[in-house]
N, C-alpha and C positions, 0 to 999 in steps of 0.2 A: 640386487644392490640396495643398501639402505642409506638414506640421507638423514643427517641430523641437522637440526636448526639450533641457533643460539650461539653465543660467544663463549667465553670461558666461565660465565656464571652458570648456575644450575637451572635456569629457566629456559626451557626450549619449547616454544609455543607454536602449535600448528593450528591454523584457523581454516575451517571449512566454510567457503562462501565468500565471494567478493562483492557483496552488496553493501548497503550503508552500515549494517552492523559489523560484518566481518572486517571491512576496511577500517572502520573506526577503532576496532580493537587493535589492529596492527599499527595504526597511527599513534594511539596512546602508548603502545609498547615502544615505539620508536622514540617518543619523548623521554622515555626512561632509559634510553640507550640500549634497549633490548631488541634483538633481532627476532623475526618471526617468518613463517611461511604462510601465504594465503593461497588456498586452492579453489579456483573458480571453474566450474564445469563449462560455462559458455566461453565464447571468444571475446567477451566484452565485460568490463566491470560495471557495477551499478545495480545489478539485479533488476527489480521492477522500476527502479528510479533511473534507469539508463536513458540516454538520449540517442535516437537513431538518426543517422545522416543518410538521406536519400537524395542524391544529386544536389547536395548542399542545402536541401530543405531539411530542417531539423524538427523532430517531433518526439514527444514523450510516449512512454508506455503508461498511459494515464497522465493526468496533470498533477504535478507535485509542488504544492505551495511550501515555501520555507517560512514557517511561522512556528514559534515555540515559546513556552513560558520557562524553559529550562536554560538558564544562562550559560552553563558550560557548553551546551550544544550550540547555542547561538554564537558563542565565542569561536568555536571551531569553524563554523561557516564563514565568519568574518576573517579569521586567520588565513583561510585558504583562498577565498574568493575576493576579499577586499573590495575594490571598486567595481568588480564584475558582478556583485550582488545588487541587483536593481530593486527599487521599491515600486510596487505595482498596485494600482487600484483594482478592486475586485468588482466584476459584474457577472452574476450568474442568474439564470432564470430557468423556470420549469415550463416545458411545452406540454400543455394539457388541454384537451378538448378544443384544439385548433387555436388556442390562445396562449399568450406568454404571461407567466406570473413570476414576479421577482422572488428570488430566494437569497438571503433571508426575507421573511415576510414583510410586505409593505401593506398595511391594512386597507387603504383606499384602492390600491391596485387589485388586491384579492377580492374586495367587495364588488368592484366593477366587473371583474372577470367571472366571478361565480354567480353574481346576481343577488339581489336583496334577500329573496326568500331562502335560498340555499345558505347564505351567510347567517341569517337568523337561526336556521336549523342547526348549523354548526356551532353557533354560540350556545344554544340551549343544550346541545349534546355535550358540550364542554362543561356547562354547569351541572348537568346530571352526573357526569363521571367524577366531578369534584365532591359531590354528595355521596355517591355510591361507587367508589373506585374498586378495581380488581385488588383484592387483599393480598394475593400471592402473585407477585410479578415474575412468572416463570418464562413467559414468551415475549417476543418482540411485540406482538399484538397487545399484550397486557401493558407493557411499558409505555408504548406510544399512546395508546388509548387513554391511559391515566393522565397524560400530560397535554393531550390535544383534543380529547373527545373522540368518540367512535366514528362520527361522520367525517371529520377531517382526516382521521387515520385511513378510512376507506377511500377517501377522495385522492389524497396525495401519497401517503406513505406505503400503503399495501401494494398497489399495482407496480410501483417502481421497485420496491424492495424484492418482490417476487420475481421480477424480471432480472434483477441483479443476481439473485441467489439460486433461482430455479427450483425453489421449494416453498411451500406455504409459510406465511409469517408465523403460523401457530407451531412451526417446527424449528424456529430460530430462537435461540436463547436470548433472554432479556439483556444479558450483559453485553451483547454485541451493540445494542442501542446505547447502553450506558457508556461504552467506550467511544462510540462515534459521535453521539449527539448529547453526551452527558451534561446535565445541568439545564438543558433547554426544555421549555414548556411554551404553551400558547401565550400565557401571561407574560413570560420573559421575552418572547419574540416580539410581541406588540410593544412592550415597554422599550425594548431596544430600538424599534423602528422610530418611536417618538423621541427617544433620547439621543439618537444618532447625531442629530444636528448640534447637540450640545457638547459632543466629544471633540477635543481639538485634534488636529491632524496627526499628532504623535500618539494619540490614545489608542488602546487596543481593547476590543470587546473582551469581557471576562470569559465568554464561551467561544471555543474555537470555531464552531459552526457559524457564528455571527460576525466574524471578523470581516471588515470591508477593505482591507489592504493586506499585502503580504510581500515578502521578498522572493526574488526569483533570479537564478543565474542568467547572465547575459545570453549564453548559448545553451540554456536548458540544464536540468539537474545532472545530466551525465558529465557536464563540465566539472562539477564538484568532485565526483568520484574518480574521474580520470586524473584530475590534479592531485587528489589524495593518494592515488596509486603511485604516481610519479614520485611524490615526496617520500613515501614508504620505501620505494626501491632506491632512491638517492641516499637514504639513511642506512642502507645495507641489508634490508630485508628483501624477500622475494615474493613476487606475485605470479603464480602459474595460471595461465589461461588454458582452456581446453583440457582441464584436469578434473576428472570425475572420480570421486571416492568410490571404490568398488567393494571395499571391506574395511570394517573397524575391528582391529585385532585387540582383544582385551583379555585380561586375566581374571577369571571368575573368583579365584581364591583371594586375591589381593584387592579386588574391586577397582582396577585401574585399566585405562586404555594404554596400550604400549605403543602402537603404531597404526598407520593407515596404509592400506594397499590402494594405490591410485593409478588410473590410466591417464598418462600425460601425453596427449597427442599421439595415442596409439601405442605408447610404450608403458610397461608396468614399472612403477617405482614404489618404494616404501619410505614413509616419513615417520621417524621416531619423534617422540616428544615427552616432556614431563607434564605438559598441560595442553589441553585441547579445548577449543572453542568452536561450537557449531551453529551455523545459521541455516543449514540445509533443512528441507522439510522434515519434521520430526518423524513422520511416517517412514520416509526413506532411511533416515538414520537408524531407526530400530531394526528395519529389515536387513541392514548391512552388517549387523554385529556378527562376529565369528570368534568363538562358538556362538550359536544362536541363543537368543534371549529365551526366558521361560515362555511357554506356549501362551499363557494368558496375557503377557506383555505384547507379544507379537500380534495376537488377535486384537488387542486394543489399538495398536498402531494401524492395523489393516482396516479398522472401523473409523479412522479419521478421514474426513472428506475435504475436498478442495474445489473451488470454482476457478475455472480457467478463463482466459481473457485474450481477446485479439483486437488489434487496432488496424483499421483500414484507413490509410492516409491518402487524402485526395489533394492534388494540386489544381487550383481553380484560377481561371483567367479573370479574376476580379480583384481590385485593390482593396475593396471592403465588401463584406457580406452581412455581418451583424456585429454589434459592439461587445458581445459577451466574451468573457474568457472561456466559459463552457456553458452548455445547455443540457439540462436533464430532460430526457425524452420519455414522457409518461404515456404516450400514445400506444394503446395496446395493438394497433394494426401494423406496427413495425417491430422488428426484433432489436433495432438500435436502442442502446441504453443511454448513451451520453455522447455529446459532440464537443470536441476541444477546438478552439480557434487559436492556434499557437502564435500567430502574429500578434494577438492581443495579450499574450503572456509576455512576449518580448519581441520587438520589431526585428531583432537580429536573427530570429529563427527562420526568416524567409529572405532569400538572397535578392529577390526581385520585388520592388515595391508595388508592382502592378499585379502581383500574384498573392493568393492566400493559400495557406496549408491547413487543412482540417484533419482532425483525428476522429474517426467514427469508431466508437467503442462498443464491442459486443461481449456480453458475459455468457459463458457457455461451459459445457463439459467436453472433454476430449473425444467422447464417443458421439457427440452431436454432429448432425449433417453440416452445419455451418463451419465447424472447426475443420472439417475434412474437405471442404470445398477447395478447388484449385484457386490460386491467388487471383487469376484474371476474372473468374466467376464471382469471387468475393468482392472485387472492386466494382464490377458491374451491379452486383446486388446492392452494395452500399450507395451507389449513385442513384439507383431507382428509389431506394427508401428516402434519401435526402430530397429528391425531386417530389416524391409523394407528400412530404412534409412542407414543401414550398420553400425550403431553405437554399436550394441551388437549382440551376438549370443544367441538365446533363450535357448540353452542348458546350458549356463553359469548362468542363473538366478535361484537362489535357494529359494527366498522368496519375498514377497511384502506386501504392506499395502496401504490403501486408506484413505485420509482425505478430507472431503468436507467443503468448506467455503462459506456459502451463503452471498450475498450482500457484496462481497469482494471489488468491484469497483463501485463507483457511476458513472453513465453514464452521460456524458456531451452532450446530444443530443440537437436538435435545440430548443426544448421547455423548457429545464430544467431551463434556466436563468429566464424566465418569471414566471415559477412555484415557483422557489426559492424566487423570489422577493415578490410574494404574501405572502409566508410563513414568510419571514423576516419582512414584515410590520406588520403582526399579532404579531409576537414574540417581536417586539420592544415595545409593550404595556405591556409586562410582565417583570418587572424590576429585578426579583430575579432568572431568569433562563438564563444561558449562554450556547451556543453551542460551542463545541470544536471538533477537530479531523477530520479525513477523512470523515467518515460516518455522524458524528454529524453535519457537515457543508455541506455535499454533495459536497465535493471538493477533487480532487485527490491530496491530500497532501502527502509528504514523512513523515516519522516518526519524523524528526526533526521539521518540520513545525507544525505537530500535537502537539508535546510537547510544542512548543512555544505558541500556542493558549491557552493551559492549564495554562502555567506560567502566561500569561497576564490576563487570567480569574481570577486567584487567586489575582493578584494585583488589579484588578477591585473590588473585594470583599472588599479590604482594602482601597478603596478610589480613585484608578486610573480611568482613563476614556479611556482605549484602545479600539479601534475598531478592534475586532478580525477578521473581514472580510477583513481587509487590509493585513493580513499575507499571503505571497506567491501570491501576485498579480502582481509582477514584470514580 
């Protein structure tokens, strides 16, 4: 049986993925009085921006700040959340060498933590690289060293980044740093630290990494996407959960996708459309084409890599543990990468004021031992690591839960750009399929950039000619 979407007009849009990008596309279409179908593989919308409810304790899959310089995106957040969008102060620190360092940098805190001699050496290392920079910024190491000096890079950036990605910094493309901490340097960080007191409360730092406040939904980011999903369906469109795309049926001769074969809660359905928007991992997208794509395109897709992610949530019998929203764990003796304190993101995330809910974040690959540990063992492992760091006492932990998120982060290794180029050249010949979002474009976008790609994709369906690949390239 084949299902068609759309009303009596000629736009029948099928959207793969119910994360921020996919839902935003459907939301924008609903504003144009156009129906669509959203196909989400999981039983919950929101993608990596979902919020998990465990016994009324709410936690993110990662922490998701609502901060943007893109006004149309900000307008959507306010349209949907209104007074449920809280304004929060930011506090984040780095745990390194058994000490806490504020991030963004506070010069006197860094000086006291590192010691005078090491701080002097970091300063001269920075002066040296300003005189003799890496001329070709190919890798993450080149990019960061040119802006912070080699010693500061080796102290803070290298250990944590390699823990996150599981590969050497010399194998990570420079553009990943440019996307995540673009515009930042040691000089700008120091200048920001001294200028901070001169910014009024409504001011925003020019560089995303340096912002000291952000908006956040009262009940976590999933609140945003659940509300958007309801609005989409109330306006006549459909959101299918538990719906995995099994095949993308396309016409080689005409260069068009005709329909999708989808498993919907165990039943096979076909969805026809005139236009298709995909936010699913591009590697999987290419693998699902029928007839198969050319061999070199399939090989390129198979060479794209992803970093997987899991959260161990702990419920602790303490009203307060530490004041941070999150802490970066640079200690090489633990596998833990980052700790979220969800009560400090929003007090509404925790139903009992005498309890705290922490999110212990581990970056791994699906074949790693930690990914395949039973949940109970993972919870115990997380408790031991937190106790080792001195952040909790094991006797205070009363419960826990585990959430795994495969393909959370597209890896920007040395070969990804060439592989993605091959895929893009192939897809340029299919004029009714657009890629959006982080995994859809294999680009480490924030949720606002992901939403923008979806908004522009909808405009393209109605006659615009936006190049979605130009979003977040500054």
